DRENNU-505857 format. One record per residue (C-alpha): residue in one letter; x, y, z. Coordinates in steps of 0.5 Angstrom, whole numbers, plus 2048, in hexadecimal, padded with zeros to 3 digits. Layout:
// DRENNU-505857
aXYZ ...
***
This chain:
// DRENNU-505857
m85982B6A5 r86082F6A4 f8628356A8 l8688366A3 p86983E6A5 l86883C6AC l86D8366AC l87283A6A8 a87283F6AE a8718396B4 l8768346B1 p87C8386B1 l87B83A6B8 v8798336BB a8808306B8 a8838356BC l8808336C2 p8848306C7 a8838286C7 p8818256CE a8888246D1 e88B81F6D5 p88D8206DD a8948236DE n89581E6E3 a8918186E2 s8928156E9 a88E81B6EC v8888196E8 v8848156EE g87D8146F0 n8778186ED e87A81F6EC r87D8236E8 h8858246EA l88B8276E9 g88D8286E1 w8868276DF p88382D6DA c87E8326DD t87B8396DB k87983A6E3 s87B8386EA s8758346EB q87782F6E6 c87D82D6EA g8788296EF t87C82B6F5 k87D8316F9 d88482F6F9 l8858306F2 y8838366ED c8838386E6 r88A83B6E4 r88B83D6DC g8868376DA k8898326DF c8878306E6 d88D8326EA v88E8316F2 r88C8376F6 k89283A6FA k89483A701 l895841705 g89C844702 s89B8416FC k89C8446F5 c8958466F2 y89284A6ED k88A84A6EF s8878496F6 i8838436F4 g88A83F6F3 c88B8406FA i88883C700 s887842704 n8838456FE k88884B6FE c88E84D6F9 s8918536FB e8988566F7 k89884F6F4 r89884B6FA c8938476FE v89184B705 a88D84A70A g88584A708 a882851708 v87D855704 l8818586FE t88385F6FE l8828646F8 g8878626F2 e88885B6F4 r8878556F0 c8808526F1 e87B84D6ED t87584F6F1 s8728556F4 k8708526FA s8788516FC c8798596FB a87885E701 s8758626FC t87085D6FA y87285E6F2 c87785A6EE g87885D6E8 k87C85A6E2 s87F8566E7 k88185B6EC c87D85E6F2 a87B8656F0 v87686A6F3 p86F8696F0 q86D86F6EC p8678756EC v8618766E8 g8648776E0 a86A8746E1 d86C86E6DC c86B8676DE y86B8606DC k86785D6E2 s86285F6E7 a86885E6ED g86C8636EA c8668696EC l86586C6F2 s85D86B6F0 g85E8646EF i85B8656E8 c85F8656E1 t85B8666DB d85E8676D4 h8658676D7 k86386D6DB c86286D6E3 a85A86F6E4 a8578736E9 p85286E6ED a84A8706EC t8488766F1 t8428796F4 p8418806F2 n8438856F7 p83C8886FA d83A88F6F9 p83D8936FE t837897700 t833890701 p83488E709 p83888870A t83488270B t83587C710 p83887670D k83387170C d83586A710 p83686570A s83385F70E a82D86370F p82786170A q827864703 d820867701 p81F8646FA s81B86A6F8 s82286E6F9 p8258706F2 q82C86D6F1 d8328726F0 p8338726E9 s83A8746EA t83C86E6EE p8408696E9 t83D8626E9 n84185D6E6 p83E8566E5 t8418506E9 p84684C6E5 n8458456E4 p84A8416E8 p85083E6E3 t84E8366E3 d8538316E0 e85082B6DD v8518246E0 g8588226DE n85A8296DC v8628296DB s8638306D8 d8668366DC n86383D6DD g85D83B6D8 h8598406DB f85E8466DB e85D8486E2 d8648486E4 d86684F6E5 e86D84D6E7 a86E8496E1 g86A84C6DC l86A8486D6 a86F8436D9 p87083D6D8 w86D83E6D1 q8728406CC t86F8456C6 i8708466BF g86E84D6BC e86A8526BF t86784E6C5 k8668516CC r8628516D2 s85C8556D3 d85B85A6D9 v8568596DE d84F8586DA y8498556DD t8468536D6 a84C84D6D7 w8498466D6 d84B8456DD g84F8496E2 t8518506DF h85784E6DA y85884B6D3 a85D84B6CE i85C84F6C8 l85F84D6C1 e85F8526BB v8618506B4 n8648566B0 e8688576AA a86E8546AE g86B84D6AE g8678486B3 p8678486BA g8678426BF l86883F6C6 y86C8386C7 q86D8346CD q87182E6CF p86C82A6D4 y8728256D6 t8798256D5 e87A81E6D8 p8758186D9 p87181A6DF p8728156E5 t86B8156E6 r8668176E0 r86281D6E3 d85C81B6DF g85B8156E4 l85D80F6E0 e86180A6E2 a86980A6E3 r86A8056DD d86880B6D9 t86E80F6DB q8708126D5 i8708196D1 p8698196CE s8688186C7 a86081A6C7 y85D8206CA d8568236CB v85782A6CA s8528306CB l8528376CC r84D83D6CB y84E8426C6 r84A8496C4 v84C84D6BD n84D8546BF k84E8566B8 i84F8546B1 a8508596AB n8528586A4 a8538506A4 g84F84E69E a84A84969D k84E8446A0 g84F8486A7 c8548466AC r85583F6B0 l85783D6B7 a85A8366B8 v85D8326BD l86482E6BB y8688296BE d87082A6BC g86F82E6B6 k86A8296B3 a86382B6B1 p85D8276B4 d8578246B1 a8518296B0 s84F8286B7 g85482D6B9 v8538336B4 v84E8386B4 r84D83D6AF y8498446B0 t84784A6AB s84484F6B0 a8458516B7 s84184F6BD s8418516C5 e83F84A6C6 w8448456C9 k84483E6C5 e8478386C7 l84C8346C2 r84E82D6C4 a8538296C1 n8558216C1 v85C8216C0 k85F81B6BF s8668196BC d86A8126BB e8708156C0 a8708196C6 i86E8206C5 q8738256C8 y86F82C6C6 l86882E6C5 f8678356C1 i8618396C1 v86283D6BA m85E8426B6 d85F8446AE c85B8486A9 p85C8446A2 d85A84A69E g85D84F6A2 g85A8546A7 t85A8556AE t8568526B4 t8578526BC v85484C6C0 h85484B6C7 i8568456CA d8548426D1 d85383B6D5 i8588376D2 n8588306D4 f85D82A6D2 v85A8236D4 p85E81D6D2 l85A8186D0 a85C8106D2 p86080D6CC e85C8086C8 e85C8016CA p8607FD6C5 a85C7F86C1 f85B7F16C4 t8607EC6C1 p85F7E56C2 t8647E16C6 d8657D96C4 v8657D66CB a8667CF6C8 m86C7CB6CB n86F7C66C6 g8697C76C1 g86C7C36BC f86E7BD6C1 e8757BE6BE s8777BD6C6 g8747B76C7 d86E7B76CC d8717BD6D0 f86B7C16D2 w8667BC6D0 t8627B76D3 f8607B16CF e85A7AD6D1 g8577A66CF n8587A46C8 a85D7AA6C6 e8657AA6C5 l86A7AE6C2 s86B7AC6BB t8707AC6B5 a86D7A76B1 y86A7AC6AC p86C7B26A9 a86B7B86AE a8687BF6AC d86E7C26AE g8757BF6B1 i8757B76B2 y8707B66B8 t8687B66B9 a8647B46BE r8607AD6BC l8597AC6BF y8567A56BD d8517A06BD d84B7A26C2 g84E7A86C5 g8537AB6C8 f8557B36CA v85B7B86CB r85B7BD6D0 q85F7C36D2 l85F7C76D8 i8607CF6D6 e8667D26D8 l8677D96D6 p86E7DC6D4 a8737DF6D9 g8727E66D9 t86A7E66D7 k8677EC6DB v8607E86DC q85F7E26E0 g85B7DF6DA f8567E06D5 h84E7DE6D5 s84E7DC6CD y8537D96C8 d8537D76C1 v8557CF6C1 k8587CE6BA f85B7C76B7 k85B7C36B1 y8587BC6B1 r8587B66AC l8537B06AC v8587AA6AA s8527A56AB y84B7A46AD a84779E6AF q83F79F6AF g83E7996B4 d8367986B5 a83479F6B4 n82F7A06AF v8317A26A8 g8327AA6A7 v8337AB6AF p83A7AD6B1 a83C7A86B6 c8427AC6B9 r8437B36BA l8497B86BC d8487BC6C3 v84B7C26C5 s84A7C46CC r84D7C96D2 d84E7C76D9 d84A7C06D9 e8447C36D7 r83F7C16D1 p8427C26CA t8427C96C7 k8427C66C0 q8407BF6BE l8437BD6B7 e83F7B76B4 l8447B26B0 g8427AE6AB a8457A96A5 g8457AF6A1 d8497B36A5 v84F7AE6A4 g8557B16A0 l85C7B269F s85C7BA6A1 f85B7BD6A8 v8557C26A9 d8567C86AD v8517C96B2 t8507CF6B7 v84B7CF6BD t84A7D56C2 v84A7D36C9 t8477D86CE s8467D86D6 d8427DE6D9 q8437DB6E0 d84B7DA6E0 f8517DA6DC v8517D46D7 k8567CF6DB a8577C96D6 i8557C76CF m8537C06CD i8537BD6C6 d84F7B66C6 l84D7B06C1 y8477AD6C3 c8447A76C0 g8407A46C6 d8397A56C4 h83979F6BE e83C7986BF n8427966BB a84279E6B9 k84A7A06B9 a84E7A56B5 e8557A76B5 i8577AF6B5 l85D7B36B5 i85E7BA6B8 d8637BF6B7 a8657C66B7 v8617C86BD q8607CF6BF i85D7D26C5 l85C7DA6C3 s85A7DF6C9 r8547E36C7 n8527EA6C9 y84C7E86CD t8487EB6D3 p8437E76D6 p83C7EA6D7 t83C7EF6DD t8387ED6E3 t8347F26E8 p8387F26EE t8357EF6F4 p8347F56F9 t8387F56FF p8337F2704 t8327F770A p8367F4710 e8327F1715 p8327F371C t8367EF721 k8337E9724 t8337E772B e8307E172F p82B7E4734 t82B7E373B n8237E373C v81E7E3737 a8187E473B r8147EA73A n8107EE73F p8137EA744 g8117EE74A f80A7EF747 e80A7F6748 s8067F6741 g8017F2744 k8007EC740 d8037EE73A q8077E9736 w8047E473B i7FF7DE73A f7FB7DE741 a7F77D8741 g7F17D5747 q7F17DA74D s7F87DD74C s7F87E574C i7FC7EB74E g7FD7ED755 t7FF7F4758 e8007F375F n8067F3764 s80B7F275E n8127F2760 f8157F3759 d8107F8755 e8097F9755 q8067F3752 y8077EB751 a8037E574F v7FE7E1753 l7FD7DA752 t7F87D6756 d7F67CE755 q7F57CC74E s7F87D274B s7FF7D4747 i8027DA743 s8077D873D q80B7DC738 v80C7DB731 i8147DB730 t8167E172B m81E7E272A p8207E972A a8227EC723 e8297EC725 s8297E5728 k82F7E1725 y82A7DB724 d8237D9722 g8227D5728 y8247D172D y8237C9730 s8237CB737 y8227D173C d8237D2743 l81C7D4746 k81D7D974C f8187DD750 k8167E0757 y8107DD75A r80C7DD761 v8067DA764 p8017E0767 t7FC7DB769 y7FB7D376A s7F57CF76C g7F57C776C t7F47C1770 s7F97BC773 g7FD7B976D s7FA7BE768 y7FF7C2764 c8007C675D m8057C6758 l8097CB754 y80C7C974E a80F7CB747 a80D7C8740 t80F7CA739 d80C7C9732 r8117C3731 k80F7BF738 s8097C073D w80C7BF743 y8137BF746 m8147BB74C s81A7BF74E s8167C574E v8117C3753 v8117C775A t80C7C475F i8087C9763 t8047C876A k8047CE76D a8047D676D d80A7DA76C t80B7E176B a8127E176A w8147E2763 t8187DB761 d81D7DA75B y81A7D5756 a81F7D1751 a81E7CC74C t8207C9745 v81C7C873F d81E7C5739 s81C7C2732 d81D7BB72F g8207BE729 a81C7C4726 f81D7CC729 i8187CD72F e8127D272D k80E7D3733 v8107D373A s80A7D2740 v80A7D2747 g8037CF74B l8007CD751 i7FC7C7753 c7F97C575A s7F77BF75D g7F27BC763 g7EE7C3763 s7F47C7764 t7F47CE762 m7F97D4761 n7FB7DA75E l8027DA75B n8067E1759 i80B7E1753 d8107E6751 q8177E874E v8167E2749 q81C7E0745 f81D7DB73F v8257DA73F p8277D7738 g82B7D1739 k8317CE735 y8307CF72E l8307C972A p8307CA722 p82C7C671D l8307C171A n82F7C2712 d8357BE70F v83A7B9712 c83E7B770C v8457B970D n8497BC707 g8437BB702 s8467C16FD f84C7BD6FD e8507C46FE d8557C0704 d85C7BF702 t85A7B7701 i8547B3700 a8537B1707 p84F7AF70B w84C7AC705 a84E7A5703 a84F7A46FC t84E79F6F7 l8507A16F0 a84F7A86F2 t8547AE6F3 r8547B56F5 a8547B96EE d8567C16ED g8527C56E9 s84B7C96E9 g8477C56ED n8407C76EF s8427CB6F5 g8497CC6F5 t84F7CA6F1 h84F7C26F3 y84B7BC6F2 a84B7B56F3 l84C7B16EC l8497AA6EC s84B7A56E6 s84879F6E4 s84979A6DE g8467936DD s8447906E3 n8487946E8 l8457976EE a84779F6F0 k8447A16F6 l8467A66FC t8447A4703 q8447A970A t8437A7711 i83E7AC714 v8407AE71B l83B7B371E p83D7B9723 a83C7B872A r8357B972D y8327B7727 p82D7B4726 e8297B872A d8257B372D g82B7AF730 s82B7A972B d8317A6727 g82F7A9720 y82A7AB71B h8267A6717 s8257AB711 y82A7AF70D k8287B4707 v82E7B3702 s8307B86FD l8357B96F8 a8377BC6F1 y83A7B86EC k83C7B86E4 v83E7B36DF s8447B56DC a8457B06D7 f8417AA6D5 t8427A46D0 q83C7A06CF g83F7996CE e83B7936CB a8357956CE d82F7966C9 p82D79D6C7 g8297A16CC t82A79C6D2 e82F79D6D8 s83679A6D9 c83879E6DF y8347A06E6 f8367A36EC g8327A36F3 l8327A46FB s83279E700 w83279E708 n83679A70C d835799714 n83C797717 g83879471C d83D796722 a839799727 e83F79C72B r8407A1726 r83B7A5727 g8387A8720 q83D7A571C h83A7A2715 q83D7A170E q83A7A5708 d83C7A2702 l83B7A86FC d83B7A76F5 l83B79F6F4 f83D7A06ED q83E79B6E8 c83E79A6E0 t83B7926DF v83B7926D7 s84278F6D4 a8467956D1 s84279A6D5 s8457A06D9 a8447A66DC f8477AC6E1 l8427AF6E6 q8447B56EA v8417B66F0 d8417BC6F5 s83D7C06FA v83B7BA6FE q8377BB705 f8347B670A k82E7B970D p82B7B5713 v8237B5713 k8207B571A n81F7AE71D 
***
């Protein structure tokens, strides 16, 4: 759509608009604010109270006595007789910028003036004593009619008193609707887009043709003012504004600091109301959003042929290939005529710059092998070769006989903004020079070319046969992807190990490793667990220790009961007689640090109110647990009555399991009888001895060395292990035996039964075969194996020390070989 008449009017004006200027003093441009010399239309754009807007540029506010031409140019905020003077309200005739700075409360045409009476000319409400300026005249406020002088006066009604809903309202009392409060859209950078600034009027908007600000009007979209644009014989009107005169230090729409550039795209919205239209013809009139004098797409234009009291919305997505300097709101009537439109609620929301298209990066180093074996690892039957013509240059990688591979660790170029990529397109050229079928069946490919990443299983397997031998190189592209981590290495491997006497010779050249714009699938984030309360070690786990809740939490056996007479501590206690007992199941408190204990100090008070027995007879007070029925150290022999309360203390322990129940019992001999009272019971946990779960040291191989493992044909390797970034790599070929050996040393106090060690262990580990060659073994038969063994070193003085041989790894068939990765090793003792 073309706006020829409108552009003819707008373009000359745009050409005359000032371009964004460079600062007058470049050294003054610091921090995140506008500074000295930068363009402005009002002082608030200068970003600091020490600067103000003077003749279109930010200037320094002056000290007392300095020359000035307006008050805002003085730090004291008062300019009198062209000099900055001490701050005070300005008197009549003094230059001003706001009405608040004048003693008269009115700043008119930049001078303090007297507000005018009803009927005087005005251009804003502050210039009227009534505070109301309507149609450029000071208007009287609405008043209540004078009462009839014959009517006796009435007592004024208390406004806070309840109103009678049946009483009619006084029709002479004006009622204005409550205006909607002006609200900006999120990220808006337009200034005075609601036209509510009484001091600024339309500023900082610049105008074209017949454009003005409305008087107070409660029918505005929001607030009480709007802009009025009139199309007449003189041409089309318009408003325009420069959102930014310099790159914003931080985008006001909340984008990252990297986008600190003048925006090239905006979401523009406004509200409009067609007040009138006449003689506009069939095409009617148009309202449009322009940028830098250029026409937008159709979304930025509305065409209308009739007036309406309804407010409507115009929303335009304005984009440019360059930074947008000015945004315009303009009108025209292509076939002539006149129209008036009201404009309100203008928003300019900068849009984030579009992300540039992803450009693949070739991260392969020395992909043509022209720098020898730099950046490449050659393993097995693999070498650098010039024996055959290369696809590019002179050198190729040659893989031959039953197999070999080339491998490259990925290193991103300096300056790359990301740490890595999850996916690559691996491109290369290969030529099959020779091929031998071996004992493979006719028609069955005996060799293959594998492409893999990070020592994982091949992503792509290219089967090779006699028909693939040729003089030309073949292009191959294989996409390798990792959803879990960045791809770290690429490997190209010739493999002929499944068939005896099978072999091939292949050339690799022109390798590219091209990054791909791949985003791994998102996973549902694990919710943050609610922190558990702080765990502590309890000092007493006995419940209802004073028997004040009767038998609650206790098990009473035999003739045991609750007593209530003559208790020195509280109102109740437990009573034991011959062949009776009390016991309690241990329950750890919720805040306990541990699930249980192997020992307790049992404490309580006891007394013997009555005792009867013959010479040589006695009674025994003892302690027991679910782990042991009798503790000799806990026995107290009683042969007489004693009404004084006595302290009892004994330690009960376990042979290796948590104690679950504690008992106190009484047994008498020789026909003796007695009553024994117990009170104030305590089960005090002993020193905690945690369960022994794993005694393997450096089982994840994350320490700096492989120690304390003794290694034969085994090393500690870097890479993605089962539980970290390292693992053990065992290699065997022919009849060579690879193994890891560790001497088990138990911590003090283990085993719990005091013996020298454990007779049984549960051994667990994770393993992976990273490379394998069948050798001369028959198809389907094993050529390598690994296992575990145990060797007691026989040294009785070295308590609990035994040897664990891990992974006796051996390839026993001629020409067989393999690499075995081992990680996450654990030795868990099994209770004796």
